[in-house]
Structure formats: structure tokens, C-alpha cells
C-alpha positions as CSV (number, residue, x, y, z in Angstrom):
1,M,64.4,112.3,62.0
2,N,67.9,113.9,61.3
3,R,69.5,111.8,58.5
4,R,72.5,111.3,60.6
5,D,70.3,109.3,63.2
6,E,68.9,107.0,60.7
7,K,69.6,103.2,61.0
8,L,72.0,102.0,58.3
9,T,70.9,99.3,55.9
10,P,73.6,96.7,55.4
11,A,74.5,95.8,51.9
12,E,72.1,93.3,50.2
13,L,74.0,91.0,48.0
14,S,73.3,88.4,45.2
15,W,76.1,86.3,43.9
16,Q,77.0,85.7,40.3
17,D,79.3,82.6,40.7
18,D,81.8,84.1,43.2
19,T,81.2,87.8,42.3
20,P,79.1,89.9,44.8
21,V,76.6,92.1,43.2
22,S,74.7,94.8,45.1
23,V,70.9,94.4,45.1
24,Q,70.5,98.0,46.0
25,F,72.5,99.4,43.0
26,D,72.4,96.5,40.6
27,D,76.2,96.6,40.1
28,I,79.2,94.4,40.9
29,Y,81.6,95.1,43.7
30,F,84.7,94.2,41.6
31,N,85.6,93.3,37.9
32,K,84.7,89.6,37.4
33,S,87.7,89.0,35.2
34,G,90.3,91.0,36.9
35,G,89.3,92.8,40.2
36,L,92.8,92.7,41.6
37,A,94.3,94.0,38.4
38,E,91.8,96.7,38.1
39,T,92.6,97.9,41.6
40,E,96.2,98.0,41.0
41,Y,95.6,99.9,37.7
42,V,93.0,102.2,38.5
43,F,93.8,103.2,42.2
44,L,97.5,102.1,43.0
45,A,99.1,103.0,39.8
46,A,97.1,106.1,38.8
47,N,97.9,107.6,42.2
48,D,101.7,106.8,41.6
49,L,101.6,105.0,45.1
50,P,104.4,102.6,44.3
51,S,106.9,105.3,43.6
52,R,105.6,107.6,46.4
53,W,105.7,104.9,49.0
54,R,109.0,103.6,48.1
55,S,110.5,107.1,48.4
56,L,109.0,108.0,52.0
57,A,111.4,108.9,54.6
58,S,111.8,107.0,57.9
59,G,108.8,107.6,60.2
60,E,106.8,109.4,57.6
61,R,102.9,109.2,57.7
62,F,100.6,108.9,54.5
63,T,96.9,109.3,54.6
64,L,94.7,107.6,51.9
65,A,91.1,107.9,51.7
66,E,88.2,106.1,49.8
67,T,84.8,106.5,49.0
68,G,83.2,103.0,49.1
69,F,84.9,100.4,51.0
70,G,82.8,97.5,49.5
71,T,84.5,94.2,50.1
72,G,87.9,95.8,51.3
73,L,89.7,94.6,48.0
74,N,91.3,98.1,47.6
75,F,92.4,98.3,51.2
76,L,93.9,94.8,51.1
77,C,95.8,95.7,47.9
78,A,97.1,98.9,49.3
79,R,98.1,97.2,52.7
80,K,100.2,94.7,50.8
81,L,101.8,97.5,48.6
82,W,102.5,99.4,51.9
83,L,104.1,96.4,53.5
84,D,106.3,95.7,50.5
85,L,107.5,99.1,49.8
86,A,107.2,101.6,52.7
87,P,109.8,102.2,55.4
88,A,109.2,99.7,58.3
89,D,108.6,102.6,60.7
90,A,106.3,104.6,58.3
91,R,102.7,104.6,59.1
92,L,99.7,104.4,56.7
93,H,96.2,105.7,57.7
94,Y,93.6,104.4,55.4
95,I,90.2,106.1,55.7
96,S,87.0,104.6,53.9
97,F,83.4,105.6,53.8
98,E,80.6,103.1,53.4
99,K,76.8,103.7,53.7
100,H,76.0,100.0,53.2
101,P,78.5,97.8,54.9
102,L,78.6,94.2,54.3
103,L,77.4,91.7,56.9
104,P,80.2,89.6,58.3
105,E,79.3,86.4,56.5
106,D,79.1,88.3,53.1
107,L,82.5,89.9,53.9
108,A,84.1,86.6,54.6
109,Q,82.6,85.0,51.4
110,A,83.7,87.9,49.3
111,L,87.2,87.9,50.7
112,S,87.6,84.2,50.3
113,H,88.0,85.0,46.6
114,W,91.5,86.4,47.4
115,P,93.5,83.8,49.3
116,Q,96.7,85.8,48.8
117,F,95.2,88.4,51.2
118,A,94.3,85.7,53.8
119,D,96.3,87.4,56.6
120,G,94.9,91.0,56.1
121,A,91.4,89.6,55.5
122,Q,91.5,87.7,58.9
123,Q,92.5,90.8,60.7
124,L,89.7,92.8,58.9
125,K,87.1,90.1,59.6
126,A,88.1,89.9,63.4
127,A,87.6,93.6,64.0
128,W,84.7,94.3,61.7
129,P,82.1,96.6,63.2
130,P,78.5,96.4,63.4
131,P,76.5,98.3,60.7
132,L,75.9,101.4,62.8
133,R,76.7,104.9,61.8
134,G,80.1,106.1,63.2
135,L,84.0,106.2,62.8
136,Y,85.8,102.9,63.8
137,T,89.4,102.6,64.2
138,L,91.0,99.2,63.2
139,E,94.8,98.5,63.5
140,F,96.8,96.0,61.3
141,D,100.2,94.7,61.4
142,S,101.5,95.9,64.7
143,A,100.0,99.5,64.2
144,R,101.9,100.1,61.0
145,I,98.5,100.5,59.3
146,T,95.3,102.1,60.7
147,L,92.1,101.6,59.0
148,T,89.3,104.1,59.9
149,L,85.9,102.8,58.7
150,A,83.4,105.5,58.3
151,F,80.0,104.0,58.3
152,G,77.2,106.4,56.9
153,D,76.6,108.8,54.2
154,A,80.1,109.8,52.7
155,E,79.4,113.5,52.7
156,D,78.1,113.6,56.1
157,M,80.9,111.5,57.5
158,L,83.4,113.6,55.7
159,A,82.0,116.7,57.2
160,D,82.6,115.3,60.6
161,L,86.1,114.1,59.8
162,N,89.0,116.0,61.2
163,G,92.1,115.5,59.0
164,Q,93.7,116.0,55.6
165,V,94.3,113.3,52.9
166,D,97.3,112.6,50.6
167,A,95.5,110.5,48.0
168,W,92.0,109.5,47.2
169,F,90.4,106.4,45.8
170,L,87.0,107.6,44.5
171,D,85.4,104.2,44.3
172,G,81.8,103.1,44.8
173,F,79.2,102.2,42.4
174,A,78.9,103.9,38.9
175,P,77.4,107.4,38.9
176,S,74.6,106.0,36.5
177,R,73.7,103.5,39.2
178,N,74.2,105.6,42.3
179,P,74.2,109.3,41.5
180,G,73.4,110.3,45.0
181,M,76.9,109.6,46.1
182,W,78.6,111.7,43.4
183,S,77.1,115.0,44.7
184,E,78.4,118.5,44.7
185,Q,78.6,118.5,48.4
186,L,80.7,115.3,48.4
187,F,83.3,117.0,45.9
188,A,83.4,120.0,48.2
189,E,84.1,117.8,51.2
190,I,86.8,116.0,49.3
191,A,88.5,119.4,48.4
192,A,88.1,120.5,52.1
193,H,90.1,117.5,53.2
194,S,92.8,117.8,50.7
195,R,96.1,119.7,50.4
196,K,97.9,121.1,47.5
197,G,99.3,118.1,45.5
198,T,96.8,115.5,46.9
199,T,96.1,113.1,44.1
200,F,93.0,111.1,43.2
201,S,91.9,108.4,40.8
202,T,88.5,106.9,39.7
203,F,87.3,104.1,37.5
204,T,84.7,106.6,36.1
205,A,85.1,109.2,33.3
206,A,81.5,110.6,33.8
207,G,81.0,114.1,33.0
208,L,79.4,115.1,36.3
209,V,82.5,113.6,38.1
210,R,85.0,115.4,35.9
211,R,83.1,118.7,36.2
212,G,82.4,118.4,39.9
213,L,86.1,117.7,40.9
214,A,87.4,120.5,38.5
215,S,85.0,123.0,40.2
216,V,86.3,122.5,43.6
217,G,90.0,122.8,42.7
218,F,91.4,119.6,41.2
219,H,93.4,119.3,37.9
220,V,91.6,116.4,36.2
221,T,93.0,114.3,33.4
222,K,91.5,111.5,31.3
223,Q,93.3,108.3,31.1
224,P,92.7,105.1,29.3
225,G,90.7,102.9,31.4
226,F,91.1,99.4,32.6
227,G,90.2,96.4,30.3
228,R,87.2,97.1,28.1
229,K,86.6,100.4,29.9
230,R,87.5,103.2,27.5
231,E,88.5,106.0,29.9
232,M,89.0,106.8,33.6
233,L,90.0,110.0,35.5
234,N,92.9,111.0,37.8
235,G,94.5,114.2,38.8
236,Y,95.5,116.4,41.8
237,F,94.5,119.1,44.0
238,D,95.7,122.3,42.5
239,T,95.0,125.2,44.9
240,E,96.6,126.6,48.0
241,A,93.0,127.7,49.2
242,L,92.4,127.0,52.9
243,P,89.1,125.2,53.9
244,E,86.3,127.2,55.3
245,Q,86.2,127.7,59.1
246,R,83.9,124.7,60.1
247,T,83.9,125.0,63.9
248,A,84.0,127.5,66.5
249,P,87.4,128.9,66.8
250,W,87.9,127.6,70.3
251,M,87.7,124.0,68.9
252,A,90.7,124.5,66.5
253,R,93.4,121.9,66.6
254,P,96.5,123.0,68.5
255,Q,99.5,124.3,66.6
256,P,102.1,121.7,65.7
257,I,105.2,121.4,67.8
258,V,108.0,122.1,65.2
259,D,111.7,121.6,65.3
260,A,111.5,119.4,68.4
261,P,112.4,115.7,69.1
262,R,109.4,113.2,69.1
263,H,109.6,112.9,72.7
264,A,106.7,112.8,75.2
265,I,106.1,112.5,79.0
266,V,103.0,110.8,80.1
267,I,102.0,111.3,83.8
268,G,99.9,108.4,85.3
269,A,100.1,104.8,84.7
270,G,96.4,103.7,84.8
271,I,94.4,102.6,81.7
272,A,94.4,106.3,80.3
273,G,98.2,106.8,80.8
274,C,99.4,103.3,79.6
275,S,97.1,103.5,76.6
276,T,98.4,106.9,75.7
277,A,101.9,105.9,76.1
278,A,101.3,102.8,73.8
279,A,99.5,104.8,71.2
280,L,102.5,107.3,70.9
281,A,105.1,104.7,71.0
282,N,103.4,102.8,68.2
283,R,103.8,106.0,66.2
284,G,107.6,106.2,66.8
285,W,107.5,108.6,69.8
286,R,110.0,108.1,72.6
287,V,107.8,108.2,75.8
288,D,108.7,108.5,79.5
289,L,105.9,107.5,81.7
290,L,105.9,108.7,85.3
291,E,104.1,107.0,88.1
292,R,103.8,107.8,91.7
293,N,103.3,104.3,92.7
294,A,105.7,101.3,92.5
295,A,103.9,99.7,89.6
296,P,101.2,100.4,86.9
297,A,97.5,100.2,87.6
298,L,97.5,100.4,91.4
299,E,94.8,103.0,91.8
300,G,91.6,103.3,89.9
301,S,92.8,100.8,87.2
302,G,93.6,98.2,89.8
303,N,90.6,95.9,90.1
304,P,91.4,92.4,88.9
305,Q,88.5,92.5,86.4
306,G,86.5,95.2,84.8
307,A,83.3,95.2,82.7
308,L,83.8,96.0,79.1
309,F,80.3,97.5,78.6
310,I,78.3,100.4,77.5
311,K,74.7,101.8,78.1
312,L,72.7,102.7,75.0
313,P,70.5,105.8,74.8
314,T,67.2,105.6,72.7
315,R,68.8,108.1,70.2
316,P,72.4,108.4,69.4
317,T,74.4,111.0,71.5
318,R,77.9,112.1,71.5
319,Q,78.5,109.9,74.6
320,S,77.1,107.0,72.8
321,E,79.1,107.6,69.7
322,L,82.3,107.8,71.8
323,H,81.4,104.6,73.8
324,I,80.5,102.6,70.7
325,A,83.7,103.4,68.9
326,G,85.6,102.8,72.2
327,L,83.9,99.5,72.7
328,Q,84.9,98.2,69.2
329,Y,88.4,99.4,69.5
330,T,89.0,98.1,72.9
331,A,87.3,94.7,72.0
332,A,89.6,94.4,68.9
333,L,92.6,95.0,71.1
334,V,91.5,92.5,73.7
335,R,90.9,89.9,70.9
336,R,94.4,90.2,69.6
337,L,96.0,90.2,73.0
338,T,94.1,87.2,74.6
339,S,95.1,85.0,71.8
340,A,98.6,85.0,73.5
341,Q,97.4,85.6,77.1
342,P,93.9,84.4,77.7
343,D,93.8,85.7,81.4
344,M,93.8,89.2,80.2
345,G,90.2,89.2,79.4
346,E,87.4,87.4,77.5
347,L,84.7,88.8,75.0
348,C,82.2,86.4,76.5
349,G,79.2,88.8,76.2
350,V,77.4,91.1,78.6
351,L,74.0,90.9,80.1
352,S,72.4,94.1,81.1
353,L,69.5,93.2,83.3
354,A,66.2,95.2,83.6
355,L,65.9,95.0,87.3
356,T,63.6,98.0,87.7
357,D,60.4,99.1,85.8
358,K,62.2,102.3,84.8
359,E,65.2,100.3,83.2
360,A,62.8,97.9,81.5
361,A,60.9,100.7,80.0
362,H,64.3,102.3,78.8
363,Q,65.5,99.0,77.4
364,Q,62.2,98.5,75.5
365,Q,62.4,101.9,74.0
366,V,66.1,101.2,73.0
367,I,64.9,98.1,71.1
368,E,61.7,99.7,69.6
369,A,63.8,102.6,68.2
370,G,65.5,100.1,65.9
371,L,68.7,101.9,65.5
372,Y,71.0,99.3,66.9
373,P,71.9,96.2,65.0
374,S,71.8,92.8,66.6
375,Q,75.6,92.4,66.0
376,L,75.7,95.1,68.9
377,V,72.7,94.4,71.0
378,S,69.6,92.3,71.2
379,A,66.7,91.8,73.8
380,V,66.6,88.6,75.8
381,T,63.9,87.2,78.1
382,Q,64.7,86.1,81.7
383,Q,64.9,82.4,80.4
384,Q,67.2,83.4,77.5
385,A,69.4,85.5,79.7
386,S,69.7,82.7,82.4
387,T,70.8,80.2,79.5
388,L,73.3,82.6,78.4
389,A,74.6,83.3,81.9
390,G,74.8,79.6,82.8
391,V,73.0,80.5,86.2
392,E,69.6,81.6,87.0
393,V,69.2,85.5,86.7
394,S,66.2,87.4,88.0
395,A,65.4,89.3,84.9
396,G,65.6,89.7,81.2
397,G,67.4,92.5,79.5
398,L,69.8,93.4,76.7
399,Y,72.5,91.1,75.4
400,F,75.8,92.7,74.0
401,P,77.5,89.6,72.2
402,Q,80.8,91.5,71.4
403,A,81.5,92.8,74.9
404,G,83.0,91.1,78.0
405,W,85.6,91.7,80.7
406,V,89.2,92.8,80.9
407,S,91.9,92.6,83.6
408,P,93.1,96.3,83.8
409,P,96.3,95.6,85.5
410,L,97.3,92.9,83.0
411,L,96.2,95.2,80.1
412,C,98.3,98.1,81.4
413,R,101.4,96.0,81.8
414,H,101.2,94.6,78.4
415,L,100.7,98.1,76.9
416,L,103.9,99.3,78.5
417,E,106.1,96.5,76.9
418,H,107.3,98.5,74.1
419,P,110.9,99.5,73.5
420,N,109.9,103.1,73.0
421,I,108.4,103.4,76.5
422,R,110.7,103.9,79.6
423,C,108.8,103.8,83.0
424,H,109.7,105.8,86.0
425,F,107.8,104.3,89.1
426,D,107.7,105.8,92.5
427,T,108.1,109.3,90.8
428,S,105.6,111.9,92.0
429,V,105.0,115.2,89.9
430,T,105.2,118.1,92.1
431,S,105.5,120.9,89.5
432,L,105.0,121.4,85.9
433,T,106.2,124.5,84.1
434,R,107.0,125.6,80.4
435,C,110.3,127.1,79.5
436,D,109.5,129.4,76.5
437,S,113.2,129.7,75.6
438,S,113.7,126.1,75.1
439,G,110.3,125.1,74.1
440,Q,110.3,122.3,76.8
441,W,108.1,121.3,79.6
442,R,110.0,121.0,83.0
443,I,108.8,118.5,85.6
444,N,109.9,118.8,89.2
445,D,112.3,121.7,88.4
446,G,113.9,119.9,85.4
447,Q,114.1,116.3,86.6
448,F,112.2,115.5,83.4
449,N,111.9,117.5,80.3
450,A,110.0,117.2,77.1
451,P,108.3,119.2,74.4
452,V,104.9,117.2,74.9
453,I,103.2,116.3,78.1
454,I,100.1,114.3,78.5
455,V,98.6,114.3,82.0
456,C,96.6,111.1,82.6
457,S,96.5,111.3,86.5
458,A,92.7,111.2,86.8
459,A,91.4,113.7,89.5
460,E,94.9,114.4,90.5
461,A,95.4,116.2,87.2
462,S,93.6,119.3,88.3
463,T,96.1,119.7,91.2
464,L,98.6,120.8,88.6
465,P,98.7,124.7,88.1
466,P,98.3,124.6,84.3
467,L,95.2,122.3,84.7
468,Q,93.6,124.0,87.9
469,G,90.0,124.7,87.1
470,L,89.1,121.7,85.3
471,P,86.1,120.1,87.0
472,L,87.5,116.7,87.8
473,K,86.0,114.9,90.9
474,P,87.0,111.7,92.6
475,I,84.3,109.1,93.5
476,R,84.9,106.2,95.8
477,G,84.3,102.7,94.6
478,Q,84.8,99.4,96.3
479,T,84.9,96.0,94.7
480,T,84.6,92.7,96.4
481,Q,86.5,89.5,95.6
482,A,85.1,86.1,96.7
483,Q,86.0,82.5,96.0
484,A,83.7,80.8,93.3
485,P,81.7,78.1,95.0
486,A,82.7,74.5,94.0
487,M,79.2,73.2,94.0
488,H,77.5,75.9,91.9
489,S,77.3,76.6,88.2
490,T,80.0,78.8,87.0
491,L,78.9,82.3,85.5
492,Q,79.5,82.4,81.7
493,R,78.8,86.0,81.0
494,V,79.3,89.4,82.5
495,V,76.2,90.4,84.3
496,C,75.3,94.1,84.9
497,G,72.3,95.6,86.6
498,E,72.7,97.9,89.5
499,G,76.4,96.6,89.8
500,Y,78.4,94.1,87.7
501,I,80.0,90.7,88.1
502,S,82.4,88.9,85.7
503,P,83.0,85.2,85.2
504,P,85.6,84.1,87.7
505,L,89.3,84.7,87.2
506,D,91.6,82.3,88.9
507,G,88.7,80.8,90.8
508,R,87.4,84.1,92.2
509,Y,84.6,86.4,91.4
510,C,85.0,90.1,91.3
511,F,81.9,92.3,91.8
512,G,80.5,95.6,92.9
513,A,81.0,98.4,93.0
514,S,80.0,101.0,95.5
515,F,79.5,104.8,94.6
516,K,80.4,107.1,97.2
517,L,80.5,110.9,96.7
518,H,82.5,113.1,98.9
519,D,84.4,110.2,100.6
520,T,88.1,110.5,100.6
521,D,89.1,107.4,102.5
522,L,90.4,104.1,100.9
523,D,89.8,101.7,103.6
524,V,88.0,98.5,102.8
525,R,84.7,98.3,104.5
526,D,82.5,95.5,105.4
527,E,79.2,97.4,104.9
528,E,80.3,98.0,101.3
529,H,80.9,94.4,100.8
530,Q,77.4,93.6,102.1
531,A,76.2,96.4,99.8
532,N,77.8,94.9,96.9
533,L,76.3,91.6,97.8
534,Q,72.8,92.9,97.9
535,L,73.2,94.3,94.4
536,L,74.5,90.9,93.2
537,R,71.6,89.2,95.1
538,R,69.0,91.4,93.1
539,A,70.6,90.0,89.8
540,I,71.7,86.6,90.6
541,P,70.1,85.5,93.9
542,E,71.2,81.9,94.1
543,L,75.0,82.8,93.3
544,A,74.8,85.5,95.9
545,D,73.5,83.2,98.5
546,T,76.2,80.5,98.0
547,L,79.2,82.8,98.2
548,D,81.4,82.6,101.4
549,M,81.7,86.3,102.4
550,Q,83.7,85.3,105.5
551,S,86.8,84.9,103.3
552,A,85.9,87.8,100.9
553,D,88.2,90.7,100.4
554,G,88.3,93.7,98.0
555,R,89.8,97.0,97.1
556,A,88.8,100.6,97.2
557,A,89.8,103.3,94.7
558,F,88.7,106.6,93.2
559,R,86.9,107.0,89.8
560,A,87.4,110.5,88.2
561,T,84.4,112.0,86.6
562,T,83.2,115.3,85.3
563,P,79.9,117.3,85.5
564,D,78.7,116.2,82.1
565,Y,80.0,112.7,82.5
566,M,82.1,112.9,79.4
567,P,85.9,112.5,79.8
568,I,88.3,115.5,79.3
569,V,90.6,114.6,76.3
570,G,92.5,117.0,74.2
571,P,94.8,120.0,74.2
572,V,94.9,122.3,77.3
573,P,93.7,125.7,76.3
574,D,95.4,129.0,77.5
575,T,92.4,129.7,79.7
576,D,93.3,133.4,80.4
577,W,93.7,134.1,76.7
578,V,90.5,132.4,75.9
579,V,88.5,134.3,78.6
580,E,89.9,137.6,77.2
581,R,89.4,136.6,73.7
582,F,85.8,135.4,73.8
583,A,84.7,137.7,76.7
584,R,82.0,139.1,74.5
585,L,80.1,135.8,74.5
586,R,78.8,136.8,78.0
587,K,76.6,139.4,76.3
588,D,76.0,137.8,72.9
589,S,76.4,134.1,72.3
590,N,75.9,134.6,68.5
591,W,78.8,136.9,68.2
592,R,80.9,136.3,65.1
593,F,84.6,136.3,65.8
594,E,87.8,136.0,63.7
595,P,89.5,132.5,63.6
596,G,92.2,131.8,66.1
597,M,92.8,129.9,69.3
598,R,95.7,129.6,71.7
599,H,96.5,126.4,73.6
600,L,99.3,125.8,76.0
601,P,101.9,124.4,73.6
602,G,102.5,120.6,73.8
603,L,100.2,120.0,76.9
604,F,97.4,117.6,76.8
605,I,95.0,115.7,79.1
606,N,93.3,112.3,79.0
607,A,91.3,112.1,82.2
608,G,87.8,111.9,83.7
609,H,86.5,108.7,82.3
610,G,84.6,107.6,85.4
611,S,83.6,103.9,85.3
612,K,83.9,103.5,81.6
613,G,87.6,103.7,81.4
614,L,88.0,100.4,79.7
615,V,85.8,101.5,76.9
616,S,86.8,105.2,76.6
617,C,90.6,105.4,77.5
618,P,92.1,103.4,74.7
619,I,90.2,105.3,71.9
620,S,90.8,108.7,73.8
621,A,94.5,107.7,73.6
622,Q,94.3,107.4,69.9
623,L,92.7,110.8,69.8
624,I,95.7,112.3,71.9
625,A,98.2,110.6,69.7
626,S,96.5,111.8,66.5
627,L,96.5,115.4,67.8
628,V,100.1,115.2,68.9
629,D,101.2,113.3,65.6
630,E,99.0,115.7,63.4
631,S,97.1,112.8,62.0
632,P,93.4,112.4,61.1
633,L,91.4,112.1,64.2
634,P,89.7,108.7,65.2
635,L,86.6,110.4,66.5
636,S,84.0,112.6,64.9
637,Q,84.3,116.4,65.2
638,P,81.3,116.6,67.3
639,V,82.7,114.1,69.7
640,V,86.1,115.7,69.8
641,E,84.3,119.0,70.8
642,A,82.2,117.1,73.4
643,V,85.5,115.9,75.3
644,S,87.7,119.0,74.7
645,P,88.9,120.7,77.9
646,V,88.0,124.2,76.4
647,R,84.3,123.1,76.7
648,F,84.2,124.1,80.3
649,V,85.8,127.6,79.7
650,I,83.3,128.4,77.1
651,K,80.3,127.1,79.0
652,K,81.1,129.6,81.8
653,L,81.4,132.5,79.2
654,I,78.1,131.9,77.5
655,R,76.4,130.5,80.7
656,R,74.5,127.7,78.8
657,T,75.3,124.2,77.5
658,I,76.9,124.2,74.0
């Protein structure tokens, strides 16, 4: 088994009074007599963060990374200092690596020791991911602070991280207790993600740490330690050396847009477009959003309810990594928003029923593989599923307790309620060209201009000349809405099988959906209502039989999907240049080439999410915003490559799947 596919082991704790102790490493998580003071001394002060953050310019970004998240004490201390000292529009990106994440109940008990951090602790506990390898994006304080939790072995997760760091907290258990973490490979990865002047600090003064950091380019200094500890280390990265080329050249990040206003245009006001506009607006960008309809979410994102749900493979894949990260991000977003607007959605749980022998066998393999924690998914019998659903269902299956449903139109409207976003409805995009002399993209012959364009118009994206050739295809889907029967038990969970149905919203059920290839009409059809009803009858027969279909209505729209069922998210390549540059791949797929890649400057796409838009659009919007804003990426490099638009160009060149 690949080490990166191994199941994570959550931290096993014992408690000495109110101090957590790791059973795995026989070491404490924080100093019993002054954990807070130790963090302030060893990590905040030794990295000179008070002075550095106080002197930040308006809108500036700072990236801080940590090896060993533990209880989150270092993060909560850094959060408070940032909120106290940094400009209100500056953004902190805090990245932390943890191989043995705490279980939610242990996290809550540990953080109860610090009541002064109750607000941040509550935000952290509400969005805490399951103990499963991956990158998870958590937002705090109206997006002023982003926390990326990297669950997994630190050196492996760092190798997959795309981004540079301004300061390091080298925490974790003592080298004498956990020597495996303080490896030569880890030091090399820390250097690869540092720039000249990046600082570090660590509680330890062990020789292997001092020598390891010095060997990869850090200037290392011994300092007096905290309390009874005699010495500690801090220092800075003292080299201009560039990190080695780690990916194929066509997967390089786009060149930054320099000497241009922070102004972007987003085309399309579905979930992808609204999420992208909000992600950029939260980072201080001025956004113009163009939509051909009279309001947001009137096409593929227009159903009154959508299932926030994923399917799991028996072994992790790039798609499952994207979907799990997306589920956690969207669920945290919904959890925040529904506290003020309950009808926007509900994380009521999702039942995925095994309605066929093939699906039952697959689900059994998923559970027997043992990779997924119960916080994400568990197996349920037919009786257990019926109890959870509140109605009789026809089979057992898998239960996802942190999933649920969302109203896409309400979510879209909320995302656009930002002072940095200006919406232009009833505005079709008929042309998109770039003026090299001004560095601006021109829409509709100059009606709108901006240095950055993000196209989020689903299958319509490929009709624009710079994006022609991207394999986006529309698939018709029709949902059905029917009044909830007054004399029947109300469904309590989202139920998925061959279709889906959500608990009622405003007294009406929404279920479906049909799947029609090569059908370009949007008329609502009775035969598809009946087909949706048949799908429902296979899952919940009694409910299906009590629905009044005479008064049912519905809507049809197009999903946009791709040949590999992964979305297209990222910078748009200069296709002609790529083909000319890498044409030799046709004859030799192992050909070695010089670094270098050319994109169409400032042009990005976020499309092709199929039926998983609620899961994949918001996290993909964070990927786009991070690329535009030159920040660390929220998804691992393998996933970034799997969704990149350039993948289709390279696949044609080498004539095989990469």
C-alpha cells in the first residue's frame, strides 16, 4: 500500500489533570505551567511576528506554516495577535500539518483550558475535518484568516503543497520522542517552500534539527529557551536558490499579473461564478460579475434544493480527494450561513442506499477497506436507514452524517452580497479578446475591461474563442417538485440511490434528476416526472405512492461535464504555444524538457462540475482565487493537475492518460 493511502490514526490521549498527553509519543501537547506564554515566546516573538504584522501594508498577505497542529493552541494565539495588530484588510494564511489529528471531543476538552480563545475555538470545532488524509480549508473571522489543515505525514503533505511560506513554527513532539518527523526530507521540503528571509523558530535545540536546517540553507541561531528549557533555535532562510522543478512544466503556475489593479471580471452567476466572485472579493479584489439572465442561479444552479453529497471509491483518488475537501469546505460554509438563514440548507445527513447488487458490493468494499473514518461515513442496515430517514426506505447503505442539502439560488444570492462585487444582469458576453498594449481583457468590444477574467459559464464557456477546444458538454437534467403529503411522515435526511430527494423545503419535496445526453431542449416533460417518481419509488416506495403528481411541477437545466468527469479549473493555456513547445511528446513521452510554460495572461476557467457543483465549485473558487492572488493553493498538487485545463492538450499530445 502506498503510504499516502494509509488510514490515519487519530491521536490517542491521556490526561494529566487538564493537560493532554500523547499516548503514541509519551509527550505533552503544551507546557503544563505556561503553555500560552511558551507559544508567545517560542513562536510569536522568536519569529518577530508582532513587529512584522504591525508594519504590514493594507491588503498585504502573510503565510505562516506549522509542523504539528496538536490542540491548535499556536494557531489560536497567532489568530489573536493577527486580529489585534494586522491591518483589517490584510489576510493571514496559516498552514498546519498533523499526522495524528485529535478527535472532536478531545479537541473540545483541550481547548476548554483557554477560555480567552473561546470564539476562535468555537469556529475551529465547528469546521473540524474527519481524520482522513488531505488538505482542508477553514475560514475564520469573515475570511480574514484561512487555516489549511494538512492531515497526513508532514513531508508527504509538504511535497504536495503548492505555495511559499513567510514564517515557520517547527512544533511537534520532541526529536527524542518522535525522530521520524525531524527527517532530512522534511528539512528539504521546508526549504523548498521558503523564500529568502523566511523565518523559523522551534522549541528544540537538538543537534539533528540545527544541522538539518543549516544544511538546506537556513541561518540557525541558538536562543535562551522558555522556562526551565536551556536553549531553543530560530533563524531565517539565507539563500536565493530556487526549488527544483517538481512537476511537469505544463503544470507550472501562471505568471503573476503585475502593475495592474486588483480588478477581475467573472462570467456566469451560477454556483461556480458566485463562489469565485465571493472568493476574490473576500481577498480585496474588485469584481464585476456578468450574467446573461435577469438574476443569479437561473440555469444549472436553479433547483430549489441540491444534495451536498459525495460518492467514495474503495481507494482514494484525485476525484475523491477533491470531493472530500469540497464537502468539508461547503459544509462549513453552510453551517455558518444557516445560523442566520435556516432555509439556505441543512446538514441533516445523507443516506446513500444500495439499491442494486453492484452498489451493495461496492459499498461493502468501501467499508471493508477501512480507510474512511466514521465521522465521514458509516454503514447502516435497512432498519437503521429507515430510522434515520424517518420513513421506510427499501435498503440499507452508507450514511454521511456531515452532509445534507443546500438551496443553490439562496446560496448564490448570499455570496453576491459583498461590497466588492458589482453585478451586471441581462448581460451576454459575445466577444472576449486581449489588448496586449494595455494588458486588459476586452469584453463585447470594450464594454467591460479587466486584467483578470474568470469564465464560469458551464458548457457555454467553450463557445468563447480563447476557450474553444475544451471538452465541455451539456447534459439535460429535470427535477420534480411535489407537495409534501400532510398525512405522511416527513423525510428527515437526504436520500440518494439512483436519484435523490431532500427533506421538504416550504412544504415541497424536490427530487430527481433525469440524465439526458444529446438533448438540447429545456421543456419540462411529464415522462421525466414519471421517471423521477420511479427512481423515488425504488428508494422510498411509500412516500412515492402518496405524492400528488397531478399538481407536481419542475424545471430542466443543463449540467456541464467533461470526458474524465473532473471539472476544468485553473489558468487557460496558450494552446498553440503548448502544442509547438511539447510536440516531441508525440514520439517520446519520456522526453526531458526545459522548464517553462505559457498561459493566456489573466484568463482562468471554473467549469465542468457536472452534478457535484455544490461540493466542487466553492473549493474550486478558492483554488482560482489563490492562483490569481498568488497564495498557497487549497488543494494538493496532484488534484490541481487533475483539474487543470492544460491536461486535455497534453493528453492529445502523448495519446495516453496522464
